All heavy atoms as an XYZ file, in Angstrom:
683
protein
N     -55.502     -9.928   -100.175
C     -55.140    -10.221   -101.537
C     -55.152    -11.742   -101.715
O     -54.956    -12.483   -100.761
C     -53.752     -9.687   -101.855
C     -53.596     -8.215   -101.671
S     -53.842     -7.392   -103.233
C     -53.557     -5.729   -102.743
N     -55.328    -12.161   -102.981
C     -55.480    -13.580   -103.266
C     -54.652    -13.973   -104.482
O     -54.513    -13.198   -105.424
C     -56.951    -13.904   -103.540
C     -57.834    -13.602   -102.363
C     -58.374    -12.338   -102.199
C     -58.097    -14.569   -101.416
C     -59.171    -12.040   -101.110
C     -58.889    -14.274   -100.317
C     -59.428    -13.017   -100.166
N     -54.109    -15.194   -104.446
C     -53.418    -15.771   -105.592
C     -53.989    -17.164   -105.819
O     -54.654    -17.731   -104.949
C     -51.886    -15.862   -105.386
C     -51.263    -14.485   -105.300
C     -51.532    -16.709   -104.184
N     -53.701    -17.714   -106.978
C     -54.072    -19.088   -107.287
C     -52.845    -19.960   -107.089
O     -51.745    -19.594   -107.510
C     -54.578    -19.197   -108.725
C     -55.809    -18.362   -109.046
C     -56.122    -18.407   -110.538
C     -57.006    -18.839   -108.244
N     -53.030    -21.097   -106.441
C     -51.927    -22.030   -106.229
C     -52.311    -23.401   -106.760
O     -53.487    -23.755   -106.801
C     -51.550    -22.149   -104.741
O     -52.680    -22.626   -104.005
C     -51.094    -20.817   -104.177
N     -51.300    -24.177   -107.144
C     -51.535    -25.519   -107.652
C     -51.782    -26.479   -106.497
O     -51.014    -26.497   -105.534
C     -50.339    -25.990   -108.460
C     -50.133    -25.188   -109.726
C     -48.912    -25.631   -110.510
O     -48.322    -26.689   -110.185
O     -48.547    -24.910   -111.450
N     -52.854    -27.232   -106.608
C     -53.173    -28.244   -105.608
C     -52.079    -29.309   -105.695
O     -51.691    -29.731   -106.770
C     -54.566    -28.858   -105.866
C     -54.824    -30.032   -104.939
C     -55.655    -27.805   -105.718
N     -51.586    -29.719   -104.559
C     -50.544    -30.747   -104.537
C     -49.159    -30.156   -104.364
O     -48.458    -30.483   -103.428
N     -48.770    -29.233   -105.251
C     -47.423    -28.660   -105.154
C     -47.412    -27.377   -104.341
O     -46.383    -27.010   -103.789
C     -46.851    -28.333   -106.540
O     -47.606    -27.264   -107.127
C     -46.844    -29.545   -107.455
N     -48.529    -26.651   -104.323
C     -48.584    -25.371   -103.635
C     -47.919    -24.249   -104.402
O     -47.821    -23.131   -103.906
N     -47.449    -24.555   -105.616
C     -46.816    -23.526   -106.434
C     -47.812    -22.452   -106.836
O     -48.971    -22.742   -107.122
N     -47.365    -21.216   -106.859
C     -48.236    -20.097   -107.215
C     -48.373    -20.035   -108.732
O     -47.382    -20.122   -109.461
C     -47.662    -18.771   -106.657
C     -48.477    -17.584   -107.126
C     -47.637    -18.811   -105.144
N     -49.606    -19.876   -109.211
C     -49.867    -19.760   -110.640
C     -49.203    -18.491   -111.180
O     -49.330    -17.412   -110.607
C     -51.375    -19.713   -110.911
C     -51.711    -19.341   -112.327
C     -51.658    -20.285   -113.339
C     -52.042    -18.033   -112.661
C     -51.937    -19.945   -114.655
C     -52.323    -17.676   -113.966
C     -52.272    -18.636   -114.951
O     -52.540    -18.287   -116.256
N     -48.495    -18.641   -112.274
C     -47.869    -17.505   -112.956
C     -47.987    -17.726   -114.455
O     -47.909    -18.857   -114.933
C     -46.411    -17.371   -112.552
N     -48.187    -16.654   -115.188
C     -48.214    -16.740   -116.644
C     -47.009    -15.969   -117.184
O     -46.318    -15.281   -116.445
C     -49.530    -16.202   -117.204
S     -49.865    -14.501   -116.766
N     -46.772    -16.078   -118.471
C     -45.649    -15.386   -119.091
C     -46.144    -14.097   -119.718
O     -47.106    -14.107   -120.489
C     -44.996    -16.289   -120.153
O     -44.626    -17.525   -119.535
C     -43.765    -15.647   -120.734
N     -45.484    -12.974   -119.403
C     -45.908    -11.688   -119.949
C     -45.296    -11.449   -121.337
O     -44.597    -12.320   -121.870
C     -45.603    -10.540   -118.976
C     -44.119    -10.270   -118.804
O     -43.265    -10.716   -119.560
N     -43.798     -9.523   -117.762
N     -45.549    -10.298   -121.913
C     -45.066     -9.977   -123.256
C     -43.546    -10.027   -123.371
O     -43.002    -10.301   -124.426
C     -45.557     -8.601   -123.691
C     -47.042     -8.517   -123.888
C     -47.462     -7.099   -124.248
C     -48.962     -6.987   -124.310
N     -49.394     -5.612   -124.578
N     -42.860     -9.723   -122.276
C     -41.398     -9.721   -122.259
C     -40.831    -11.100   -121.916
O     -39.657    -11.238   -121.604
C     -40.875     -8.678   -121.269
C     -41.095     -7.241   -121.710
C     -42.513     -6.751   -121.426
O     -43.137     -7.208   -120.440
O     -43.017     -5.932   -122.208
N     -41.699    -12.130   -121.928
C     -41.317    -13.516   -121.643
C     -40.857    -13.721   -120.190
O     -40.038    -14.578   -119.905
C     -40.214    -13.990   -122.602
C     -40.510    -13.780   -124.058
C     -41.259    -14.941   -124.627
C     -41.346    -14.808   -126.145
N     -42.646    -14.730   -126.649
N     -41.404    -12.921   -119.275
C     -41.104    -13.067   -117.859
C     -42.305    -13.668   -117.150
O     -43.443    -13.334   -117.445
C     -40.778    -11.713   -117.234
C     -39.546    -11.057   -117.802
C     -39.395     -9.641   -117.292
O     -40.344     -8.870   -117.307
N     -38.209     -9.308   -116.837
N     -42.049    -14.562   -116.200
C     -43.128    -15.135   -115.398
C     -43.741    -14.034   -114.535
O     -43.032    -13.255   -113.908
C     -42.604    -16.249   -114.499
C     -42.218    -17.497   -115.250
C     -43.449    -18.220   -115.686
C     -43.114    -19.631   -116.114
N     -44.298    -20.414   -116.365
N     -45.078    -13.995   -114.518
C     -45.793    -12.962   -113.781
C     -46.877    -13.603   -112.918
O     -47.718    -14.345   -113.418
C     -46.441    -11.954   -114.751
O     -45.415    -11.411   -115.580
C     -47.138    -10.837   -114.015
N     -46.840    -13.304   -111.635
C     -47.849    -13.789   -110.693
C     -49.004    -12.796   -110.693
O     -48.802    -11.587   -110.595
C     -47.252    -13.914   -109.277
C     -48.332    -14.273   -108.263
C     -46.129    -14.936   -109.268
N     -50.222    -13.307   -110.800
C     -51.412    -12.471   -110.767
C     -51.960    -12.456   -109.346
O     -52.285    -13.506   -108.798
C     -52.476    -13.009   -111.744
O     -51.881    -13.141   -113.045
C     -53.661    -12.082   -111.834
N     -52.047    -11.267   -108.773
C     -52.545    -11.084   -107.409
C     -53.864    -10.328   -107.502
O     -53.935     -9.283   -108.147
C     -51.531    -10.280   -106.558
C     -52.027    -10.156   -105.125
C     -50.149    -10.919   -106.607
N     -54.891    -10.867   -106.884
C     -56.228    -10.273   -106.956
C     -56.576     -9.595   -105.636
O     -56.377    -10.173   -104.569
C     -57.277    -11.349   -107.237
C     -57.111    -12.026   -108.571
C     -56.288    -13.136   -108.709
C     -57.775    -11.551   -109.682
C     -56.139    -13.763   -109.934
C     -57.629    -12.168   -110.908
C     -56.811    -13.276   -111.036
N     -57.131     -8.384   -105.711
C     -57.647     -7.712   -104.514
C     -58.906     -8.402   -104.004
O     -59.135     -8.495   -102.813
C     -58.010     -6.257   -104.833
C     -56.883     -5.307   -104.776
C     -57.350     -3.863   -104.906
O     -58.498     -3.584   -105.301
O     -56.535     -2.999   -104.604
N     -59.712     -8.892   -104.940
C     -61.032     -9.407   -104.624
C     -61.067    -10.925   -104.789
O     -60.683    -11.447   -105.832
C     -62.052     -8.729   -105.549
C     -63.463     -9.101   -105.244
O     -63.854    -10.245   -105.413
N     -64.242     -8.132   -104.798
N     -61.545    -11.621   -103.781
C     -61.622    -13.082   -103.819
C     -62.509    -13.581   -104.956
O     -62.176    -14.550   -105.638
C     -62.133    -13.609   -102.478
C     -62.173    -15.108   -102.380
C     -62.595    -15.597   -101.008
O     -63.043    -14.779   -100.177
O     -62.470    -16.804   -100.770
N     -63.644    -12.929   -105.171
C     -64.552    -13.346   -106.253
C     -63.877    -13.252   -107.620
O     -64.083    -14.103   -108.479
C     -65.835    -12.502   -106.253
C     -66.734    -12.808   -105.068
O     -66.596    -13.887   -104.454
O     -67.586    -11.955   -104.754
N     -63.073    -12.220   -107.831
C     -62.362    -12.078   -109.105
C     -61.362    -13.218   -109.300
O     -61.219    -13.745   -110.405
C     -61.632    -10.733   -109.167
C     -62.587     -9.558   -109.234
O     -63.764     -9.742   -109.624
O     -62.155     -8.433   -108.900
N     -60.686    -13.604   -108.239
C     -59.734    -14.719   -108.315
C     -60.473    -16.020   -108.639
O     -60.008    -16.813   -109.462
C     -58.969    -14.847   -107.010
N     -61.622    -16.224   -108.027
C     -62.421    -17.422   -108.306
C     -62.883    -17.451   -109.760
O     -62.823    -18.484   -110.424
C     -63.623    -17.497   -107.371
C     -63.260    -17.850   -105.957
C     -64.450    -17.857   -105.019
O     -65.608    -17.658   -105.470
O     -64.228    -18.048   -103.812
N     -63.335    -16.301   -110.263
C     -63.769    -16.226   -111.667
C     -62.617    -16.528   -112.621
O     -62.786    -17.227   -113.617
C     -64.367    -14.857   -111.978
C     -65.838    -14.735   -111.666
C     -66.424    -13.446   -112.216
N     -66.013    -12.287   -111.434
C     -66.576    -11.920   -110.292
N     -67.570    -12.620   -109.789
N     -66.167    -10.849   -109.660
N     -61.444    -15.993   -112.322
C     -60.278    -16.238   -113.172
C     -59.934    -17.728   -113.182
O     -59.619    -18.292   -114.232
C     -59.089    -15.402   -112.694
C     -57.944    -15.417   -113.659
C     -57.969    -14.639   -114.810
C     -56.816    -16.199   -113.431
C     -56.919    -14.648   -115.711
C     -55.763    -16.207   -114.314
C     -55.815    -15.434   -115.455
O     -54.769    -15.449   -116.342
N     -60.013    -18.383   -112.029
C     -59.756    -19.824   -111.958
C     -60.752    -20.598   -112.814
O     -60.376    -21.544   -113.516
C     -59.804    -20.302   -110.510
N     -62.002    -20.185   -112.800
C     -63.030    -20.835   -113.623
C     -62.733    -20.624   -115.105
O     -62.856    -21.548   -115.913
C     -64.437    -20.320   -113.251
C     -64.806    -20.813   -111.855
C     -65.478    -20.727   -114.287
C     -66.027    -20.136   -111.250
N     -62.317    -19.418   -115.465
C     -61.960    -19.142   -116.858
C     -60.748    -19.970   -117.298
O     -60.709    -20.469   -118.425
C     -61.678    -17.654   -117.062
C     -62.882    -16.727   -116.987
C     -62.425    -15.265   -116.980
C     -63.835    -16.981   -118.143
N     -59.777    -20.120   -116.424
C     -58.617    -20.970   -116.751
C     -59.061    -22.405   -117.006
O     -58.614    -23.048   -117.958
C     -57.592    -20.945   -115.617
C     -56.641    -19.777   -115.588
C     -55.822    -19.791   -114.298
C     -55.716    -19.779   -116.790
N     -59.932    -22.898   -116.149
C     -60.443    -24.263   -116.317
C     -61.172    -24.409   -117.649
O     -61.030    -25.409   -118.339
C     -61.383    -24.607   -115.163
C     -61.865    -26.031   -115.167
C     -62.770    -26.344   -113.993
O     -62.550    -25.779   -112.902
O     -63.697    -27.147   -114.183
N     -61.915    -23.385   -118.032
C     -62.658    -23.414   -119.300
C     -61.726    -23.406   -120.509
O     -62.121    -23.827   -121.595
C     -63.621    -22.236   -119.374
N     -60.482    -22.930   -120.327
C     -59.513    -22.928   -121.423
C     -58.659    -24.192   -121.414
O     -57.627    -24.257   -122.064
C     -58.575    -21.698   -121.358
O     -57.792    -21.776   -120.175
C     -59.343    -20.404   -121.411
N     -59.097    -25.181   -120.639
C     -58.414    -26.470   -120.524
C     -57.056    -26.380   -119.844
O     -56.143    -27.138   -120.148
C     -58.272    -27.155   -121.892
C     -59.612    -27.569   -122.474
O     -60.511    -27.915   -121.683
O     -59.759    -27.548   -123.703
N     -56.906    -25.431   -118.917
C     -55.697    -25.391   -118.100
C     -55.634    -26.710   -117.350
O     -56.604    -27.121   -116.723
C     -55.737    -24.196   -117.134
C     -54.472    -24.024   -116.350
C     -53.338    -23.490   -116.955
C     -54.395    -24.399   -115.021
C     -52.151    -23.336   -116.236
C     -53.226    -24.237   -114.292
C     -52.108    -23.713   -114.910
O     -50.941    -23.560   -114.201
N     -54.520    -27.412   -117.427
C     -54.458    -28.803   -116.990
C     -54.108    -29.036   -115.522
O     -54.059    -30.171   -115.081
C     -53.462    -29.563   -117.875
C     -52.069    -29.002   -117.815
N     -51.693    -27.882   -118.524
C     -50.988    -29.380   -117.121
C     -50.435    -27.608   -118.271
N     -49.982    -28.486   -117.432
N     -53.887    -27.980   -114.744
C     -53.555    -28.165   -113.333
C     -54.697    -27.663   -112.455
O     -55.321    -26.660   -112.762
C     -52.267    -27.425   -112.987
C     -51.068    -27.973   -113.736
C     -49.816    -27.222   -113.400
C     -48.652    -27.795   -114.218
N     -47.428    -27.036   -114.021
N     -54.948    -28.391   -111.361
C     -56.010    -27.991   -110.435
C     -55.503    -26.853   -109.552
O     -54.421    -26.927   -108.976
C     -56.424    -29.181   -109.569
C     -57.603    -28.895   -108.689
C     -58.016    -30.088   -107.841
O     -57.414    -31.163   -107.964
O     -58.951    -29.907   -107.042
N     -56.291    -25.791   -109.479
C     -55.897    -24.608   -108.727
C     -56.845    -24.357   -107.562
O     -58.018    -24.718   -107.615
C     -55.897    -23.375   -109.637
C     -54.935    -23.408   -110.817
C     -55.194    -22.212   -111.739
C     -53.500    -23.409   -110.345
N     -56.304    -23.717   -106.524
C     -57.120    -23.290   -105.396
C     -56.695    -21.878   -104.997
O     -55.609    -21.428   -105.347
C     -56.985    -24.251   -104.218
C     -55.584    -24.364   -103.665
C     -55.458    -25.459   -102.610
O     -56.479    -26.045   -102.215
O     -54.328    -25.718   -102.176
N     -57.587    -21.198   -104.296
C     -57.315    -19.832   -103.854
C     -56.525    -19.830   -102.555
O     -56.731    -20.682   -101.689
C     -58.642    -19.130   -103.574
C     -59.087    -18.059   -104.552
C     -59.132    -18.549   -105.932
C     -60.356    -17.453   -104.101
N     -55.648    -18.839   -102.445
C     -54.914    -18.649   -101.197
C     -54.882    -17.160   -100.884
O     -54.553    -16.349   -101.754
C     -53.490    -19.170   -101.314
C     -52.650    -18.900   -100.075
S     -50.934    -19.411   -100.270
C     -51.102    -21.127    -99.887
N     -55.260    -16.820    -99.661
C     -55.158    -15.429    -99.233
C     -53.712    -15.169    -98.827
O     -53.101    -15.986    -98.135
C     -56.098    -15.152    -98.064
C     -56.192    -13.685    -97.731
C     -57.324    -13.368    -96.776
O     -57.993    -14.295    -96.282
O     -57.545    -12.170    -96.534
N     -53.152    -14.055    -99.295
C     -51.731    -13.778    -99.073
C     -51.495    -12.329    -98.677
O     -52.294    -11.450    -98.981
C     -50.895    -14.073   -100.341
C     -50.904    -15.540   -100.691
C     -51.373    -13.244   -101.513
N     -50.378    -12.121    -98.047
C     -49.897    -10.773    -97.741
C     -49.142    -10.290    -98.983
O     -48.224    -10.974    -99.446
C     -48.969    -10.845    -96.532
C     -48.394     -9.502    -96.129
O     -48.234     -8.612    -96.996
O     -48.095     -9.340    -94.945
N     -49.512     -9.156    -99.555
C     -48.855     -8.695   -100.784
C     -47.351     -8.482   -100.615
O     -46.591     -8.653   -101.566
C     -49.568     -7.393   -101.124
C     -50.378     -7.036    -99.939
C     -50.569     -8.259    -99.125
N     -46.893     -8.150    -99.414
C     -45.456     -7.985    -99.178
C     -44.711     -9.309    -99.329
O     -43.591     -9.348    -99.844
C     -45.196     -7.394    -97.796
C     -45.688     -5.955    -97.673
O     -45.749     -5.255    -98.711
O     -46.022     -5.537    -96.548
N     -45.334    -10.396    -98.895
C     -44.720    -11.723    -99.022
C     -44.635    -12.116   -100.493
O     -43.604    -12.644   -100.945
C     -45.521    -12.785    -98.226
C     -45.565    -12.432    -96.738
C     -44.967    -14.175    -98.457
C     -44.221    -12.451    -96.044
N     -45.698    -11.851   -101.246
C     -45.676    -12.149   -102.683
C     -44.573    -11.349   -103.357
O     -43.791    -11.885   -104.153
C     -47.044    -11.845   -103.336
C     -48.071    -12.878   -102.896
C     -46.948    -11.819   -104.857
C     -47.818    -14.283   -103.387
N     -44.481    -10.062   -103.062
C     -43.454     -9.212   -103.674
C     -42.056     -9.743   -103.347
O     -41.196     -9.827   -104.237
C     -43.613     -7.770   -103.195
N     -41.823    -10.129   -102.102
C     -40.516    -10.645   -101.705
C     -40.173    -11.941   -102.437
O     -39.062    -12.116   -102.932
C     -40.495    -10.882   -100.188
C     -39.160    -11.351    -99.655
S     -39.171    -11.560    -97.861
C     -40.339    -12.896    -97.673
N     -41.146    -12.849   -102.540
C     -40.911    -14.104   -103.244
C     -40.687    -13.879   -104.737
O     -39.865    -14.575   -105.348
C     -42.063    -15.084   -103.013
C     -41.960    -15.771   -101.671
O     -40.869    -16.116   -101.223
N     -43.084    -15.956   -101.019
N     -41.394    -12.934   -105.310
C     -41.193    -12.646   -106.730
C     -39.776    -12.132   -106.977
O     -39.134    -12.514   -107.958
C     -42.231    -11.640   -107.233
S     -43.864    -12.374   -107.455
N     -39.279    -11.302   -106.089
C     -37.902    -10.819   -106.210
C     -36.929    -11.992   -106.099
O     -35.997    -12.126   -106.899
C     -37.599     -9.740   -105.142
C     -36.109     -9.450   -105.054
C     -38.370     -8.472   -105.446
N     -37.159    -12.883   -105.136
C     -36.271    -14.036   -104.928
C     -36.230    -14.976   -106.126
O     -35.186    -15.560   -106.420
C     -36.684    -14.821   -103.682
C     -36.365    -14.087   -102.401
O     -35.526    -13.193   -102.374
N     -37.044    -14.457   -101.328
N     -37.368    -15.145   -106.825
C     -37.447    -16.077   -107.942
C     -37.377    -15.382   -109.304
O     -37.581    -16.017   -110.336
C     -38.721    -16.923   -107.847
C     -38.665    -17.900   -106.706
C     -39.311    -17.623   -105.504
C     -37.954    -19.087   -106.809
C     -39.255    -18.511   -104.436
C     -37.899    -19.979   -105.753
C     -38.544    -19.684   -104.579
O     -38.485    -20.570   -103.526
N     -37.113    -14.080   -109.298
C     -37.020    -13.292   -110.525
C     -38.329    -13.329   -111.331
O     -38.309    -13.458   -112.554
C     -35.836    -13.737   -111.384
C     -35.451    -12.678   -112.387
O     -35.640    -11.482   -112.156
N     -34.926    -13.099   -113.520
N     -39.453    -13.262   -110.630
C     -40.768    -13.168   -111.249
C     -41.245    -11.722   -111.120
O     -40.793    -10.979   -110.262
C     -41.785    -14.061   -110.524
C     -41.747    -15.527   -110.866
C     -40.608    -16.149   -111.345
C     -42.871    -16.311   -110.677
C     -40.600    -17.499   -111.637
C     -42.868    -17.665   -110.964
C     -41.733    -18.257   -111.449
O     -41.739    -19.589   -111.726
N     -42.177    -11.369   -111.956
C     -42.895    -10.108   -111.838
C     -44.231    -10.418   -111.157
O     -44.621    -11.567   -111.030
C     -43.146     -9.489   -113.217
C     -41.889     -9.209   -114.007
C     -41.107     -8.123   -113.353
C     -39.861     -7.812   -114.172
N     -38.988     -6.880   -113.513
N     -44.945     -9.382   -110.739
C     -46.305     -9.597   -110.254
C     -47.157     -8.415   -110.679
O     -46.657     -7.324   -110.936
C     -46.360     -9.810   -108.736
C     -45.993     -8.610   -107.909
C     -46.977     -7.751   -107.454
C     -44.681     -8.353   -107.583
C     -46.646     -6.646   -106.684
C     -44.338     -7.264   -106.813
C     -45.329     -6.396   -106.371
N     -48.435     -8.696   -110.790
C     -49.394     -7.655   -111.129
C     -50.569     -7.775   -110.173
O     -50.975     -8.886   -109.834
C     -49.848     -7.759   -112.596
O     -50.685     -6.665   -112.915
C     -50.588     -9.048   -112.886
N     -51.070     -6.636   -109.731
C     -52.219     -6.622   -108.825
C     -53.452     -6.231   -109.620
O     -53.479     -5.182   -110.262
C     -51.992     -5.653   -107.654
C     -50.798     -6.128   -106.824
C     -53.251     -5.534   -106.796
C     -50.390     -5.203   -105.707
N     -54.448     -7.096   -109.589
C     -55.718     -6.859   -110.274
C     -56.679     -6.247   -109.256
O     -57.067     -6.902   -108.289
C     -56.295     -8.166   -110.861
C     -55.264     -8.864   -111.753
C     -57.589     -7.886   -111.606
C     -54.748     -8.031   -112.910
N     -57.037     -5.012   -109.491
C     -57.940     -4.302   -108.584
C     -59.383     -4.737   -108.822
O     -59.703     -5.319   -109.860
C     -57.783     -2.800   -108.767
C     -56.379     -2.318   -108.420
C     -56.299     -0.822   -108.411
C     -54.912     -0.339   -108.118
N     -54.368     -0.664   -106.841
N     -60.249     -4.430   -107.884
C     -61.651     -4.865   -107.946
C     -62.388     -4.371   -109.182
O     -63.317     -5.017   -109.649
C     -62.402     -4.409   -106.695
O     -61.864     -5.038   -105.562
N     -61.987     -3.243   -109.748
C     -62.702     -2.703   -110.909
C     -62.037     -3.072   -112.234
O     -62.370     -2.520   -113.266
C     -62.824     -1.181   -110.787
C     -61.473     -0.485   -110.772
O     -60.444     -1.126   -110.619
N     -61.482      0.818   -110.918
N     -61.092     -4.020   -112.225
C     -60.389     -4.425   -113.445
C     -60.852     -5.806   -113.897
O     -61.238     -6.646   -113.085
C     -58.883     -4.430   -113.216
C     -58.323     -3.056   -112.922
C     -56.840     -3.069   -112.644
O     -56.351     -4.014   -111.987
O     -56.185     -2.130   -113.090
N     -60.771     -6.024   -115.186
C     -61.150     -7.295   -115.786
C     -59.913     -7.928   -116.390
O     -59.146     -7.260   -117.088
C     -62.216     -7.085   -116.867
C     -62.583     -8.315   -117.691
C     -63.288     -9.340   -116.810
C     -63.451     -7.924   -118.854
N     -59.726     -9.202   -116.135
C     -58.615     -9.941   -116.727
C     -59.143    -11.293   -117.191
O     -59.955    -11.920   -116.519
C     -57.448    -10.114   -115.723
C     -56.284    -10.844   -116.373
C     -57.902    -10.752   -114.457
C     -55.043    -10.887   -115.516
N     -58.708    -11.715   -118.372
C     -59.102    -13.015   -118.896
C     -57.831    -13.750   -119.319
O     -56.875    -13.130   -119.767
C     -60.091    -12.909   -120.081
C     -61.419    -12.351   -119.637
C     -59.514    -12.069   -121.198
N     -57.821    -15.072   -119.174
C     -56.646    -15.842   -119.571
C     -56.434    -15.794   -121.080
O     -57.395    -15.710   -121.853
C     -56.963    -17.261   -119.136
C     -58.145    -17.178   -118.253
C     -58.848    -15.905   -118.570
N     -55.189    -15.876   -121.479
C     -54.850    -15.950   -122.903
C     -54.990    -17.391   -123.336
O     -54.472    -18.307   -122.676
C     -53.418    -15.465   -123.142
C     -53.303    -13.994   -122.782
C     -52.988    -15.704   -124.585
C     -51.892    -13.459   -122.812
N     -55.682    -17.608   -124.431
C     -55.851    -18.954   -124.969
C     -54.774    -19.157   -126.018
O     -54.710    -18.463   -127.025
C     -57.241    -19.151   -125.591
C     -58.312    -18.944   -124.516
C     -57.349    -20.531   -126.219
C     -59.717    -18.944   -125.053
N     -53.873    -20.125   -125.755
C     -52.804    -20.425   -126.703
C     -53.256    -21.565   -127.592
O     -53.723    -22.585   -127.136
C     -51.533    -20.818   -125.959
C     -50.988    -19.660   -125.144
C     -49.718    -20.030   -124.463
C     -49.227    -18.825   -123.658
N     -47.976    -19.078   -123.002
N     -53.098    -21.362   -128.887
C     -53.529    -22.389   -129.837
C     -52.351    -23.087   -130.442
O     -51.284    -22.643   -130.507
C     -54.377    -21.738   -130.911
C     -55.633    -21.159   -130.298
C     -56.610    -20.656   -131.330
O     -56.712    -21.273   -132.395
O     -57.274    -19.678   -131.062
């Protein structure tokens, strides 16, 4: 599994869901994570991101500790960043 992390801080990329909770996006497929990072860059996301391979159990544990949610994007799913205007 893969997540996006901020270069420099190492913080895991998270967006806010409909319920206003921080949500970490976890990708099954490395290529999908790379595409999502490119799409974020195209929407003028201002932080530099890099891919990190992770154990999903570690992500789940950290999300519980920080009161974040997480979602797993499977290989056959499409996700695009929300553009805030």
